[in-house]
C-alpha positions in Angstrom: -29.2 -144.6 29.3 -29.1 -141.3 28.8 -26.0 -139.6 28.4 -25.4 -136.3 29.3 -25.4 -133.3 26.9 -22.3 -130.7 27.8 -23.9 -127.0 28.3 -22.2 -125.7 25.4 -24.0 -127.4 23.2 -26.8 -126.1 24.5 -26.4 -123.0 24.5 -25.4 -123.0 20.8 -28.1 -124.3 19.8 -30.3 -121.5 21.6 -28.2 -119.2 20.1 -29.2 -120.4 17.1 -32.4 -120.6 17.4 -32.6 -117.0 18.7 -31.3 -116.0 15.5 -33.1 -117.9 12.9 -36.6 -116.3 14.5 -38.3 -113.9 12.1 -37.7 -110.3 13.4 -40.4 -107.4 12.5 -40.2 -105.2 10.1 -39.2 -102.0 11.0 -42.2 -99.0 11.0 -41.3 -96.5 8.7 -42.1 -93.0 10.4 -42.3 -90.0 8.2 -39.9 -87.1 9.0 -40.6 -83.8 8.2 -39.1 -82.4 5.1 -35.8 -81.0 6.2 -36.0 -77.6 6.2 -33.3 -75.8 4.4 -32.2 -73.1 6.4 -30.4 -69.9 4.4 -28.4 -67.8 7.0 -29.1 -64.5 6.7 -25.7 -62.8 7.2 -26.1 -59.9 10.5 -24.3 -56.9 8.4 -20.9 -56.6 9.5 -21.2 -54.0 12.1 -19.0 -50.6 10.1 -16.5 -49.8 12.2 -15.7 -46.3 12.7 -12.5 -45.6 13.8 -12.7 -42.7 16.0 -9.4 -41.1 16.2 -7.4 -41.0 19.0 -6.4 -37.5 20.1 -3.4 -37.0 21.2 -3.1 -34.2 23.5 -0.4 -32.1 22.9 0.6 -30.0 25.8 -0.5 -25.9 25.4 3.6 -24.0 24.4 4.1 -21.2 27.0 5.8 -19.3 24.5 9.3 -18.0 26.3 9.4 -14.5 26.8 12.3 -13.2 24.4 14.1 -11.1 27.3 15.2 -7.5 25.2 18.2 -6.2 26.9 17.9 -2.5 27.6 21.0 -0.8 27.5 22.1 1.2 30.1 22.2 4.6 29.3 24.9 6.8 30.0 23.9 10.1 29.9 26.1 12.8 27.7 27.2 15.8 29.3 25.7 18.9 27.9 27.8 20.7 26.6 28.9 24.3 28.2 29.3 27.0 25.7 30.9 30.0 27.4 28.8 32.9 28.4 29.1 36.9 27.2 27.8 39.8 28.5 28.1 43.1 26.9 30.4 45.8 28.6 29.2 48.6 26.4 27.6 49.6 23.2 28.5 47.9 20.5 27.5 46.7 17.0 27.0 42.8 16.2 27.8 42.3 12.5 27.2 39.4 9.9 30.9 39.1 9.7 34.2 38.5 11.5 35.0 42.7 10.8 33.9 45.7 11.0 33.6 45.6 7.4 30.8 43.8 7.4 27.0 45.0 7.4 25.6 45.9 10.7 23.5 43.2 12.0 22.9 44.4 15.4 22.2 47.3 18.0 24.3 45.8 21.8 24.4 47.5 25.2 25.5 47.1 28.4 23.9 43.8 30.3 23.1 42.2 26.9 23.5 38.3 27.6 24.3 36.1 25.5 26.7 32.3 24.8 29.3 32.1 22.0 28.4 29.6 19.3 31.8 30.4 16.6 34.9 31.9 16.1 37.2 32.5 13.6 40.5 31.2 12.1 41.9 34.5 11.3 40.0 37.0 13.3 39.6 37.3 17.4 36.0 37.7 16.8 33.4 36.0 18.2 29.6 34.3 16.8 27.4 35.0 19.3 24.1 34.1 20.4 22.6 36.5 22.3 19.0 35.7 24.1 17.0 38.9 23.1 17.9 37.9 19.4 16.8 35.4 17.2 20.0 34.8 14.8 23.9 34.9 16.4 26.4 37.4 15.0 29.8 38.3 15.4 31.4 40.9 18.2 35.3 42.5 18.6 36.3 40.2 22.1 36.9 43.8 23.8 32.9 44.8 23.8 31.6 42.1 25.3 32.9 39.8 29.3 33.1 36.4 28.6 33.1 33.7 31.1 34.2 29.8 30.1 36.3 28.6 27.1 36.3 29.8 24.0 39.4 27.0 22.8 36.9 24.7 22.9 34.4 26.2 20.6 34.8 25.8 16.9 36.1 27.5 14.1 32.9 28.9 11.6 32.8 31.1 8.8 30.1 33.1 7.7 27.7 32.3 4.8 26.8 36.1 3.3 23.7 34.5 1.0 22.8 33.1 4.0 22.1 36.9 5.4 18.6 38.7 4.6 18.2 39.1 0.2 19.4 41.6 -2.1 17.4 43.5 -5.1 20.2 44.7 -7.0 23.1 41.9 -7.6 26.7 41.4 -8.0 29.1 44.5 -8.8 29.7 44.9 -12.9 33.0 45.8 -14.4 35.4 44.6 -12.2 38.7 45.1 -13.1 42.7 44.8 -11.0 45.6 46.3 -12.6 49.0 46.4 -10.7 52.2 49.1 -10.3 54.5 47.7 -8.6 53.3 46.1 -5.3 50.2 49.0 -5.4 47.0 46.9 -7.0 44.3 48.8 -8.2 40.6 47.8 -8.3 38.0 49.1 -10.3 34.0 48.6 -10.8 31.1 50.2 -12.2 28.4 51.9 -9.8 25.5 50.0 -8.8 22.2 52.6 -9.1 20.6 52.1 -5.7 18.3 53.9 -3.7 19.6 56.2 -1.1 17.3 54.7 1.5 18.8 50.9 0.7 22.6 52.0 -0.2 25.1 50.1 1.8 27.8 50.7 -1.0 30.6 47.5 -1.6 31.5 45.0 0.1 36.0 43.6 -0.5 37.4 39.8 1.0 41.0 39.3 -0.2 43.8 37.5 0.8 47.2 39.8 0.1 50.8 39.1 0.7 51.8 42.2 2.9 55.4 42.1 4.5 56.3 38.3 4.2 52.5 37.4 5.6 49.6 36.1 4.0 46.9 38.4 5.6 43.1 38.0 5.4 41.8 40.8 4.6 38.5 43.1 4.5 37.5 46.8 3.1 33.8 48.4 2.6 32.5 51.0 1.7 29.6 53.4 2.4 28.2 53.7 -0.6 27.4 53.5 -3.8 29.8 55.9 -4.6 33.2 55.1 -4.5 34.1 52.1 -7.1 37.7 52.0 -6.8 40.4 51.1 -4.3 44.1 50.0 -3.5 45.8 47.3 -2.1 49.9 46.6 -0.8 50.1 43.2 -2.6 54.0 41.7 -2.4 55.8 39.7 -3.9 57.5 36.7 -2.1 54.0 34.4 -0.3 53.7 30.7 -0.4 50.1 31.2 -1.6 47.9 33.8 -5.3 46.6 36.6 -3.8 43.3 36.9 -4.2 39.8 38.4 -3.8 35.8 38.9 -4.2 33.4 41.8 -4.6 29.6 42.4 -3.3 27.3 44.7 -3.4 25.8 46.0 -0.6 22.4 46.6 0.7 20.2 46.9 3.8 19.1 43.2 3.6 22.2 42.0 3.1 24.8 41.1 -0.1 24.5 40.3 -3.6 26.8 37.5 -5.0 30.9 37.8 -4.9 32.4 38.3 -8.4 35.6 36.8 -8.4 38.2 40.2 -8.7 41.0 39.0 -11.6 44.1 39.3 -9.7 46.8 41.0 -11.4 
């Protein structure tokens, strides 16, 4: 009697028979030789850094403002005007003792440039002359205020030239209140001879006075002047030779 075989045994037997069957040997397929790949490095790009240009804005300089000061015009000084009222002399100093500088005639015009402290003479620049000279106020008519004019002193060394030089042998002696001044004669040609000029400070009647005197020619070589005592300042003086072109250097008088 047939026994029924379990299905699981049949499956198992089938599997075992399959494992035992001979398998065909695998056929070797020749592979191509393995290529050795050498990586050729690509040259690195050299990066050139392009600097970033920062644009600096153009600076427009601010103009420096120079302040122009407001100019206040100074008033032009108005020198007093003068007109000569008679024929007269203009001299190189403020008294008649000074050397003649120019002839004046009625109608000559000028302006006052200076005045003298110890006399009332005025220094005038006349239109017709290239230099200033001195006149007595009696020979001119003045328009304007002369008190606005500064005092000035004549500089006799700027008056022309003197070829003879100063006097020599100057002496002085006193007899009471009389002082006698003497000097040696300076020989000059008749054409140039204008004598001598003395300027001094003397004491007379209690007053200390500026005093001048001149002599017409070379032949006067002595002069006596009153000089009292009692003034607060000492008397003094100087003498010059004068020729038509000007004054010499002064010589101090040895006042007694």
